[in-house]
C-alpha positions in Angstrom: -143.5 154.3 76.4 -139.7 153.8 77.5 -140.8 152.1 80.5 -142.5 149.4 78.7 -139.3 149.0 76.3 -137.2 148.7 79.0 -139.3 146.4 80.6 -139.5 144.4 77.3 -135.6 144.0 76.6 -135.1 143.3 80.4 -137.5 140.1 80.1 -135.9 139.2 77.0 -132.3 138.9 78.6 -133.5 137.3 81.6 -135.1 134.2 79.1 -131.5 133.9 77.4 -129.7 133.5 80.8 -132.4 131.2 81.8 -132.2 129.2 78.6 -128.3 129.2 79.0 -128.1 128.4 82.6 -130.0 125.2 81.8 -128.0 124.2 78.8 -124.8 124.3 80.9 -126.4 122.0 83.7 -127.9 119.7 81.3 -124.3 119.5 79.7 -122.7 119.2 83.3 -125.3 116.2 84.6 -124.6 114.3 81.0 -120.9 114.6 81.7 -121.2 113.4 85.4 -123.6 110.2 84.0 -120.6 109.5 81.6 -118.2 109.4 84.0 -120.1 107.4 86.0 -120.6 105.1 83.4 -117.1 104.5 82.5 -115.6 104.2 86.1 -118.4 101.5 86.8 -117.2 99.6 83.9 -113.7 99.7 84.5 -114.6 98.5 88.4 -116.4 95.4 86.5 -113.9 94.2 84.0 -111.1 94.4 87.1 -113.3 92.5 89.1 -112.8 89.6 87.0 -111.3 86.4 88.6 -108.5 86.3 86.1 -107.2 89.9 87.1 -107.6 89.1 90.7 -104.5 89.4 93.1 -102.5 90.9 90.5 -101.2 94.3 89.4 -98.7 95.4 86.8 -95.3 97.0 87.4 -92.7 98.6 84.7 -89.6 97.5 85.9 -87.1 100.0 84.4 -83.2 100.5 84.6 -81.9 103.9 84.6 -78.1 104.0 85.3 -77.9 100.8 86.9 -80.7 101.1 89.2 -83.9 99.7 89.1 -87.4 101.9 89.2 -90.9 100.7 89.9 -93.5 102.3 88.5 -97.1 101.3 88.4 -99.0 100.9 85.1 -102.6 101.0 84.4 -102.4 98.3 81.8 -100.3 95.4 80.2 -100.6 94.3 77.2 -100.4 90.4 78.4 -102.0 87.5 78.9 -102.7 87.1 82.6 -102.5 83.3 84.2 -101.8 82.4 87.9 -98.3 82.1 86.8 -95.8 84.7 87.0 -95.1 86.0 83.4 -92.5 88.4 81.8 -92.8 90.1 78.1 -89.9 92.0 76.7 -90.7 95.6 76.2 -88.5 97.0 73.3 -87.4 100.3 75.1 -84.1 101.5 76.4 -85.4 102.6 79.4 -88.2 99.6 80.4 -86.7 96.0 80.6 -89.6 93.8 81.6 -93.5 94.2 82.4 -94.0 91.5 85.2 -97.3 90.7 86.6 -96.6 90.1 90.6 -99.1 89.4 93.5 -100.0 92.3 95.5 -97.2 91.7 98.0 -93.9 90.8 96.2 -91.6 87.8 96.4 -89.6 88.8 99.3 -92.4 88.7 101.4 -91.6 85.2 102.5 -87.6 86.1 102.8 -88.7 88.8 105.8 -89.9 85.7 107.4 -93.6 87.2 107.8 -96.2 84.8 107.9 -100.0 85.2 107.5 -102.8 82.9 108.9 -104.3 80.4 106.5 -107.4 77.8 107.0 -106.9 74.1 107.5 -106.9 73.6 103.1 -103.7 75.4 103.2 -105.3 78.5 101.1 -103.9 81.6 102.7 -106.4 84.3 103.7 -106.1 88.1 104.2 -105.8 89.2 108.1 -109.3 90.8 108.3 -111.5 90.1 105.0 -110.8 86.3 105.0 -110.6 86.7 101.1 -108.1 84.5 99.1 -104.9 85.9 98.6 -102.4 85.2 96.1 -100.6 81.7 96.0 -100.7 79.3 99.0 -98.7 77.9 101.8 -97.8 73.9 100.8 -96.1 71.5 102.7 -92.3 71.4 101.6 -91.9 69.5 98.3 -87.6 69.2 99.2 -85.9 69.5 102.7 -82.6 69.8 103.4 -81.9 67.8 106.5 -78.1 67.9 107.2 -75.6 68.2 107.9 -74.6 70.6 110.6 -71.3 72.3 109.5 -71.2 71.1 105.9 -72.8 74.3 103.8 -76.4 73.8 104.4 -76.9 77.9 104.8 -74.7 78.2 101.5 -76.9 75.7 99.8 -80.3 77.3 100.8 -79.1 80.8 99.8 -77.9 79.7 96.4 -81.1 77.5 95.5 -83.6 80.7 96.8 -82.2 82.9 93.3 -83.9 80.4 91.5 -87.4 81.8 90.6 -89.2 78.3 90.4 -87.7 77.8 94.5 -89.2 79.0 97.4 -87.9 78.3 101.4 -88.0 79.3 104.5 -85.1 81.1 105.6 -85.1 80.0 109.5 -85.1 76.1 110.5 -88.1 75.2 111.8 -87.0 72.0 113.6 -90.5 70.3 113.1 -89.4 66.6 112.9 -87.2 66.6 115.7 -88.6 69.4 118.3 -91.7 70.8 117.1 -93.8 67.9 115.8 -96.2 67.7 118.3 -97.5 70.9 116.9 -99.1 69.1 113.9 -98.5 69.1 110.4 -101.0 72.5 110.2 -98.6 74.7 112.3 -95.6 73.4 110.1 -97.3 74.2 107.0 -98.3 77.6 108.4 -94.5 78.5 108.6 -93.8 78.2 104.7 -93.8 80.6 102.3 -96.4 81.3 99.5 -95.9 79.6 96.8 -97.3 79.2 93.0 -98.3 75.9 91.4 -95.3 75.1 89.9 -92.8 76.7 92.5 -91.0 74.2 95.0 -91.2 74.6 98.8 -88.2 74.2 100.8 -86.6 74.5 104.1 -83.6 73.3 106.1 -83.1 71.5 109.4 -79.7 70.3 109.7 -80.0 68.4 113.0 -82.9 66.0 110.8 -79.8 63.9 109.7 -78.8 62.5 113.1 -82.6 62.5 114.9 -83.5 58.7 114.9 -87.1 59.8 114.6 -86.9 62.3 111.5 -87.0 59.4 108.7 -90.2 57.7 109.7 -91.9 61.1 110.3 -91.1 62.8 106.7 -92.0 59.8 105.3 -95.4 59.3 107.4 -95.8 63.3 105.4 -94.8 62.4 102.1 -93.1 59.5 100.5 -91.8 60.8 97.4 -90.5 64.1 99.0 -87.0 64.9 98.1 -83.9 65.2 100.4 -80.5 67.1 100.4 -77.7 66.3 102.2 -75.0 68.0 102.1 -71.9 66.4 103.5 -68.1 67.6 104.6 -64.9 65.7 105.3 -65.9 64.3 109.0 -62.6 65.7 110.9 -63.0 69.2 109.0 -66.7 69.2 110.2 -65.8 68.5 113.8 -63.3 71.0 113.9 -65.9 73.9 112.4 -68.7 72.6 114.9 -66.1 73.2 117.7 -65.3 76.6 116.6 -68.4 77.7 116.6 -69.3 76.3 119.9 -66.0 77.8 121.6 -67.1 81.3 120.1 -70.1 81.1 122.3 -68.7 79.2 125.1 -65.2 80.3 125.7 -64.5 78.2 128.8 -65.3 74.7 127.6 -62.4 72.1 127.4 -60.0 71.6 124.4 -60.9 70.1 120.9 -58.5 66.6 121.9 -59.9 66.5 125.4 -63.7 66.2 124.1 -62.6 63.9 121.2 -60.8 61.4 122.9 -61.9 59.0 125.9 -58.3 58.4 126.4 -55.8 59.9 123.6 -53.0 57.4 125.1 -54.9 54.6 123.6 -56.5 56.3 120.9 -60.2 55.8 122.4 -62.5 58.6 120.2 -65.3 59.6 122.6 -68.5 59.1 119.8 -70.9 60.3 122.4 -69.6 63.8 121.6 -72.1 65.3 119.2 -69.2 66.9 117.1 -68.1 63.2 116.4 -70.9 61.4 116.0 -72.1 63.6 113.3 -69.3 62.7 111.0 -70.2 59.3 111.0 -72.5 59.1 107.9 -72.5 55.8 107.2 -74.2 55.3 110.6 -76.8 57.7 110.3 -77.7 57.1 106.6 -79.1 53.5 107.6 -82.2 55.0 109.3 -83.0 57.1 106.0 -82.7 54.0 103.8 -85.2 52.2 105.8 -87.6 54.6 104.4 -86.1 56.4 101.4 -84.4 55.0 97.9 -81.6 56.6 97.4 -82.5 58.0 94.2 -84.5 60.5 96.3 -81.5 61.6 98.2 -79.1 64.2 96.6 -75.6 64.4 98.2 -73.7 67.4 98.1 -69.9 68.1 98.4 -69.2 71.0 100.9 -65.6 70.8 99.7 -66.8 71.2 95.9 -69.7 73.8 97.1 -66.5 76.5 97.6 -64.4 75.5 94.5 -67.1 75.1 92.1 -70.4 76.3 93.3 -71.9 76.6 90.0 -70.9 73.0 89.3 -72.8 71.6 92.6 -75.9 74.0 92.1 -76.3 72.7 88.5 -76.7 69.1 89.8 -78.9 70.3 92.7 -81.3 71.9 90.2 -81.0 68.6 87.9 -82.0 66.4 90.8 -84.8 69.0 91.8 -86.3 69.1 88.0 -86.0 72.7 87.2 -83.9 74.5 84.7 -80.3 75.4 85.5 -80.8 79.1 85.7 -78.0 79.3 88.7 -74.6 79.6 86.9 -71.1 80.5 87.3 -72.2 84.3 86.5 -74.1 84.4 89.9 -70.8 83.4 91.7 -67.9 85.7 92.9 -64.8 84.3 95.2 -64.0 86.5 98.3 -60.4 85.6 99.4 -60.7 87.2 102.7 -63.8 84.5 103.9 -62.4 81.9 101.8 -65.9 81.3 100.3 -67.9 81.9 97.0 -70.3 85.1 97.0 -73.5 85.8 95.3 -73.4 88.4 93.0 -76.3 90.9 92.7 -78.4 91.4 89.8 -77.5 95.4 89.8 -74.3 96.0 87.8 -73.1 98.4 90.7 -74.0 96.2 93.6 -71.3 94.4 95.6 -71.9 90.7 96.3 -73.8 89.3 98.9 -71.8 87.1 101.4 -73.1 84.7 103.8 -73.3 86.0 107.6 -70.1 86.6 109.8 -70.5 82.9 111.3 -69.7 81.5 108.1 -65.9 81.0 106.8 -64.7 82.0 110.2 -61.3 81.0 110.6 -60.8 77.5 112.9 -59.0 76.8 115.8 -55.5 75.1 115.5 -55.7 71.6 116.2 -52.3 69.6 116.5 -51.6 67.6 113.7 -51.5 64.3 115.5 -54.8 64.4 116.7 -56.0 65.0 113.2 -54.2 62.1 111.8 -56.1 60.3 114.9 -59.4 61.2 113.6 -58.9 60.6 110.2 -57.8 56.4 111.1 -61.0 56.7 113.0 -63.6 57.9 110.3 -61.8 55.8 107.5 -63.9 53.0 107.0 -67.2 55.2 108.1 -66.5 56.8 104.9 -65.4 53.8 102.7 -68.8 52.4 103.6 -70.4 55.8 102.8 -68.7 56.0 99.5 -69.9 52.7 98.6 -73.6 53.4 99.7 -74.3 56.4 97.8 -72.4 55.5 94.9 -69.7 58.5 95.3 -66.3 59.1 96.1 -65.8 62.4 98.1 -62.1 61.9 98.2 -61.5 62.9 102.0 -58.7 60.0 102.6 
């Protein structure tokens, strides 16, 4: 009797355990299925072309330092232009939709392959990537030692401008490589951004105006000019730093010092004959497509000169006085960084170096030589640079 009771109790308990196990097993399967459904739905949403190539980044400022944190969602309308939305929070300042690779890639001059159409592709998959490489909208074509590097670095602060950091020398030295090669060097840009490059030697290369015109008739050109005497001395100073054994400035600048015959075959002298070189450019481009920057005012009034450049490019005046700090040691303006506690960013050591001392009589002779060229240049461009 006891045996039958015990067997009945064990059988009943076993059935209860089996039912509980089946219930828990069924519940776990249901939860797993629900999770997979949610993941599938999430992936389907993110594969929408409107979201392709974007990720959300929360930019925070804590004690003057910028922190970047990935955010799973942004309450912002997504388009193919960089969008900013103010966040009313003491820590978070901006939510920005940015491409998978941050906008400083082109400043590190890291180039990636592209197809013939200019649409950039990824390294391995061949799928389209954010932005595209375009032929330049604007070129800084001159002049050497006039302040072209400063203009390039200053204008790159503007969010609507993307520029090459190196000089491609396409139209004077690498023209046989073709436009596809030239375009492959350009940084990736959005539809509303300007692509820019600078190569100062273009201004004095005879074939360059025609070659640029054949690429784009409507292209905008920027020429940074400086007192030709000061420019020649700066040019010589740079060469002397690399080749200490070269002849003196006076020996190179004059064929005959006694007769005052200037050697115009010396490149440092010839570059400063601006009116002569400008004639070649005006054969292809109207003066309205060329903007002339004063190298002297770029030092004394960088905000004013950059304001006029922004107007010429047709972009908003974002680069203003607040972006500059004058470095008394270098005698040149430096860019202020966005972080309050950061030091200003100045140009390299080769910029603003002390010029070699030149005899005043030599300087006066060169001023007399350049005077007719300067006057003709003033009249052609409709601007007096006060070099006399």
